[in-house]
C-alpha positions in Angstrom: -0.2 -0.2 -0.2 1.8 2.9 -1.4 -0.7 5.8 0.2 -3.6 5.4 3.1 -5.5 7.5 5.4 -6.7 11.5 5.2 -5.2 14.3 6.8 -6.9 14.6 10.0 -6.7 11.3 12.5 -9.1 8.2 12.2 -9.6 6.0 14.6 -10.3 2.4 12.9 -9.9 -1.1 13.5 -8.3 -4.4 12.3 -9.2 -7.2 12.3 -6.6 -10.4 13.8 -7.9 -13.4 14.0 -10.7 -13.4 17.0 -8.9 -10.1 18.4 -10.4 -6.3 17.4 -7.1 -4.0 17.3 -7.8 -0.4 17.2 -5.8 2.3 15.8 -5.2 5.7 15.4 -4.2 7.2 11.6 -3.1 10.5 10.6 -1.9 11.9 6.9 -1.3 10.5 3.3 1.8 8.6 1.8 4.4 6.3 3.0 3.2 4.1 5.7 4.6 4.8 9.1 4.1 2.7 12.4 4.5 4.0 15.8 5.0 1.4 17.8 4.5 2.1 22.0 3.6 -0.1 25.1 -0.7 -0.8 25.1 -1.2 1.2 28.3 0.3 4.3 26.3 -0.2 3.8 23.0 -3.7 5.2 22.9 -2.4 8.2 25.0 1.6 8.6 22.9 0.6 12.4 21.2 0.1 11.8 17.6 1.2 14.8 15.6 0.1 15.7 12.4 2.2 14.0 9.9 4.4 15.7 7.1 3.4 15.7 4.0 4.2 12.4 2.1 3.6 9.9 5.3 0.6 8.3 6.7 1.4 7.3 10.8 -0.2 4.9 12.1 -0.7 3.8 15.3 -2.0 0.3 16.9 -3.6 1.1 20.5 -3.1 -2.5 21.9 -0.4 -5.6 20.4 1.6 -8.6 22.1 5.3 -8.3 23.4 7.3 -11.2 23.2 8.0 -13.9 20.8 4.3 -13.6 19.6 4.9 -9.8 18.3 6.6 -10.4 15.2 3.9 -12.6 13.4 1.4 -10.5 14.8 3.2 -7.4 13.5 2.8 -9.4 10.0 -0.4 -10.2 10.3 -1.4 -6.8 11.5 0.2 -4.8 8.5 -1.1 -7.5 6.2 -4.8 -6.7 7.7 -4.0 -3.1 6.0 -2.5 -4.0 2.8 1.0 -2.5 4.1 4.1 -4.1 2.2 6.5 -1.4 2.3 6.6 0.9 5.6 8.5 2.7 8.5 9.0 1.7 12.0 9.0 4.2 14.9 9.5 1.9 18.1 9.3 3.6 21.6 10.5 2.1 24.7 10.5 -1.9 24.5 9.1 -1.9 21.3 11.9 -0.4 19.9 14.0 -3.3 19.9 11.2 -5.5 18.5 11.0 -3.0 15.6 14.8 -3.7 14.7 14.2 -7.7 15.3 10.9 -7.2 12.8 13.3 -5.6 10.0 15.6 -7.7 10.3 13.3 -10.6 9.6 11.8 -8.9 7.1 13.9 -6.5 5.4 12.1 -6.2 1.9 9.0 -4.7 4.2 11.3 -2.6 6.4 12.7 1.0 4.9 14.1 2.2 7.9 13.5 1.9 12.1 13.8 5.0 14.3 14.0 4.3 17.8 13.1 6.3 20.5 13.6 5.4 24.4 10.5 5.7 26.9 11.9 8.6 28.6 12.1 11.1 25.5 10.5 14.0 24.9 7.1 14.1 23.2 8.1 15.9 20.2 10.6 13.2 19.6 7.8 11.7 18.3 8.2 14.6 15.7 11.5 14.8 15.1 11.7 11.2 14.1 8.6 11.9 11.8 10.6 14.5 9.9 13.4 12.9 9.7 11.4 10.0 7.6 9.7 12.4 5.7 13.4 14.0 4.6 15.0 10.6 3.6 11.3 9.4 2.1 11.4 12.7 -0.1 15.0 11.9 -1.1 14.1 7.9 -2.1 11.7 9.0 -4.6 13.6 9.6 -8.3 13.7 13.2 -9.7 12.3 12.4 -13.1 8.9 10.3 -11.9 
């Protein structure tokens, strides 16, 4: 999926087996998955997405060995084959592990510690936006 979302924050749900996974989505363009602990996911500020990005923030996901499988199924349910990931706290390592196992699906991974300033997410998104723009061929 190359484009997703709309300019304003949308609340939606993905169905994974018998589980409903709520998520928030904002922006249009290259998908960026924002992964945070389930307790914090609904409260992580979802900044306005920079031009060319669609930020997706699931509000519930497992930890541990089932995370990699869960994430693949979650992305499949949304039709996402190519994306970037911002991993916050414990999800930083899980995001890197997913990228190592699924290199064709992940363009880049940025890690943010739990104690970072809330502006760190906006900074990470701006970095991804500039790198994604640089990926675009000049003669398209």
